[in-house]
C-alpha positions in Angstrom: -47.3 -20.9 -130.8 -43.5 -21.2 -130.8 -41.8 -24.6 -131.4 -40.4 -26.3 -128.3 -37.1 -27.9 -129.2 -37.1 -31.7 -128.8 -34.0 -33.3 -127.3 -33.2 -37.0 -127.5 -30.6 -38.2 -125.0 -28.6 -41.4 -125.7 -27.9 -43.1 -122.4 -26.7 -46.4 -120.9 -23.4 -48.2 -120.5 -21.1 -48.9 -117.5 -22.2 -47.7 -114.1 -19.1 -45.6 -113.7 -20.6 -43.2 -116.2 -24.1 -42.4 -114.7 -25.3 -40.8 -117.9 -29.0 -41.3 -117.3 -28.8 -39.4 -114.0 -26.7 -36.7 -115.8 -29.2 -36.4 -118.6 -32.1 -36.0 -116.1 -30.1 -33.3 -114.3 -29.5 -31.5 -117.6 -33.2 -31.7 -118.4 -33.9 -30.0 -115.1 -31.3 -27.3 -115.9 -33.0 -26.7 -119.3 -36.5 -26.4 -117.8 -39.8 -26.2 -119.6 -38.4 -24.6 -122.7 -37.2 -28.0 -124.0 -38.9 -31.4 -124.4 -36.4 -34.1 -123.3 -36.5 -37.9 -123.6 -34.0 -40.6 -122.7 -33.3 -43.6 -124.9 -31.1 -46.5 -124.0 -28.4 -47.8 -126.4 -29.7 -48.3 -130.0 -33.2 -47.2 -129.1 -32.0 -43.7 -129.9 -31.9 -44.5 -133.6 -35.6 -45.0 -133.7 -36.3 -41.5 -132.4 -34.0 -39.4 -134.6 -36.7 -38.2 -137.0 -38.7 -36.7 -134.2 -36.0 -34.7 -132.5 -34.3 -31.3 -133.1 -31.1 -32.3 -131.2 -29.6 -35.6 -130.4 -27.3 -35.8 -127.3 -24.9 -38.7 -127.4 -23.9 -39.6 -123.8 -23.9 -43.4 -123.5 -20.9 -45.7 -123.8 -21.2 -49.0 -125.8 -18.0 -50.5 -127.1 -17.3 -53.7 -129.0 -15.2 -55.4 -126.3 -17.8 -54.9 -123.6 -19.9 -57.8 -122.3 -23.2 -58.2 -124.1 -22.4 -55.6 -126.7 -24.3 -55.8 -130.0 -23.2 -53.8 -133.0 -25.2 -51.2 -135.0 -27.2 -52.6 -137.9 -27.3 -50.9 -141.3 -30.7 -49.4 -140.5 -29.2 -47.8 -137.4 -26.3 -46.3 -139.4 -28.7 -45.2 -142.1 -30.9 -43.4 -139.6 -27.9 -41.6 -138.0 -26.6 -40.7 -141.5 -30.0 -39.1 -142.4 -30.1 -37.2 -139.2 -26.6 -35.7 -139.6 -27.1 -35.1 -143.3 -30.3 -33.1 -142.6 -28.2 -30.4 -141.0 -29.6 -31.0 -137.5 -27.1 -30.5 -134.7 -25.2 -33.1 -132.6 -24.1 -32.8 -129.0 -21.4 -35.2 -127.8 -20.6 -35.8 -124.1 -17.5 -37.4 -122.6 -17.5 -41.2 -123.2 -19.9 -41.1 -126.2 -16.9 -40.7 -128.5 -15.9 -44.2 -127.6 -19.2 -45.8 -128.5 -19.8 -48.2 -131.5 -16.1 -48.4 -132.3 -16.7 -51.2 -134.8 -18.9 -48.9 -137.0 -16.9 -46.7 -139.3 -20.1 -44.9 -140.2 -20.8 -43.9 -136.6 -17.2 -42.9 -136.0 -17.1 -40.6 -139.1 -20.5 -39.0 -138.2 -19.5 -38.1 -134.7 -16.1 -36.9 -136.0 -14.1 -37.2 -132.8 -13.3 -40.8 -131.5 -11.7 -42.7 -128.7 -9.0 -45.0 -130.2 -9.0 -48.5 -128.8 -5.6 -50.1 -129.1 -3.0 -49.5 -131.8 0.3 -47.6 -131.5 -1.2 -44.5 -129.8 -4.4 -45.5 -128.0 -6.6 -42.9 -126.3 -6.1 -42.7 -122.6 -7.4 -40.7 -119.7 -5.9 -39.1 -116.6 -6.6 -40.3 -113.1 -9.7 -38.9 -111.5 -8.8 -35.7 -109.7 -9.3 -31.9 -109.6 -8.4 -30.2 -112.8 -8.6 -26.6 -114.0 -10.1 -25.8 -117.4 -9.0 -22.6 -119.1 -11.5 -20.8 -121.3 -9.7 -19.7 -124.5 -12.6 -18.3 -126.5 -14.7 -16.3 -124.0 -16.5 -14.4 -126.8 -18.0 -17.6 -128.2 -21.7 -18.1 -127.3 -21.0 -21.5 -125.8 -18.6 -19.8 -123.3 -21.0 -16.9 -122.4 -20.8 -16.3 -118.7 -18.3 -19.1 -118.2 -14.8 -18.3 -116.8 -12.0 -20.7 -115.9 -13.3 -23.5 -113.7 -12.0 -26.4 -111.6 -13.9 -29.7 -111.4 -13.4 -33.3 -110.3 -13.0 -35.4 -113.4 -10.8 -37.4 -115.7 -9.3 -35.9 -118.9 -9.2 -37.7 -122.2 -6.1 -37.4 -124.4 -5.0 -38.7 -127.8 -8.5 -38.7 -129.2 -8.7 -39.1 -133.0 -10.2 -36.2 -135.1 -11.3 -37.0 -138.6 -9.5 -35.0 -141.3 -12.7 -33.6 -142.8 -13.6 -31.6 -139.7 -11.6 -28.7 -138.1 -12.8 -28.4 -134.5 -12.5 -25.0 -132.8 -11.1 -25.4 -129.2 -13.0 -23.2 -126.9 -11.5 -24.4 -123.6 -8.7 -26.7 -122.6 -7.0 -28.3 -119.5 -3.3 -28.8 -119.0 -2.0 -32.3 -118.3 1.5 -33.5 -118.4 2.6 -30.7 -120.7 -0.3 -31.1 -123.1 -3.3 -28.8 -123.7 -6.2 -31.1 -123.8 -9.4 -29.8 -125.5 -12.4 -29.8 -123.1 -14.9 -27.8 -125.2 -14.9 -28.1 -129.0 -17.3 -27.2 -131.8 -17.2 -27.9 -135.5 -19.4 -27.6 -138.6 -19.9 -29.6 -141.7 -17.6 -32.5 -142.9 -18.7 -36.1 -142.1 -21.4 -36.2 -144.7 -23.0 -33.7 -147.2 -25.3 -31.4 -145.4 -23.9 -31.9 -141.9 -24.5 -29.0 -139.5 -23.0 -28.0 -136.2 -21.6 -30.2 -133.5 -20.3 -29.7 -130.0 -18.1 -32.0 -127.9 -18.2 -31.4 -124.1 -15.4 -33.7 -122.8 -15.9 -33.1 -119.1 -18.3 -35.3 -117.1 -17.1 -38.7 -115.9 -19.6 -38.8 -113.0 -21.9 -36.6 -111.1 -19.1 -35.0 -109.1 -18.0 -33.2 -112.3 -21.6 -31.9 -112.6 -21.3 -30.2 -109.2 -19.1 -27.6 -110.8 -21.4 -24.5 -111.5 -19.7 -23.9 -114.9 -21.1 -27.2 -116.2 -24.6 -26.0 -115.9 -23.9 -22.9 -117.9 -21.9 -24.8 -120.5 -24.8 -27.2 -121.1 -27.3 -24.4 -121.3 -25.2 -22.4 -123.7 -24.4 -25.4 -125.9 -28.0 -26.6 -126.2 -29.3 -23.1 -126.9 -26.5 -22.5 -129.5 -27.2 -25.8 -131.3 -31.0 -25.6 -131.3 -30.9 -22.0 -132.7 -28.7 -23.2 -135.6 -30.1 -23.0 -139.2 -30.5 -26.2 -141.0 -27.3 -25.7 -143.0 -23.9 -24.4 -141.6 
């Protein structure tokens, strides 16, 4: 009997990012070939040992009301997960989460910068076209340039020990903003593959047919990955 990949979705945060509804929609797209569960905020760190892919979607940041920081056991659990070579899938606002944890920020590799000389920002919500730059990559299989209703993040911070490959970008005010990125290694010894899908502010973005194909491709590519890169 073949192994059914187990996916743990990290959800929760402000209502303007309806990530639980998005996660349930993704689970429908994936169908019966995957076992999916949703976990709110720090509950996810109690379920890492049992999953084959953790999908970070929720948004929890230190200046938010009722925020509580990660504890050392949370950080240690996430470190063990990434060091095991198991993959990581990041979605939209998850890169802004747990900004007071240097461990979490290093392990996800790409971060929203709060404050400072060059803080991360986003475009107004609107219709934007995403250009596929690496159509031969498995994550972009059967995906061509697409237009969706979304916001675009820019001036994200990328850690020096990872070298993301940009598979698709959107043009905004003279900048080419990465919308689909993947990278391998870095962060901690033993780290495997990771994907960042930057699109997806709300469910309107998920109405774009390309989003379904992107998610299917990304999950399949990650869950077929060997333990080591």
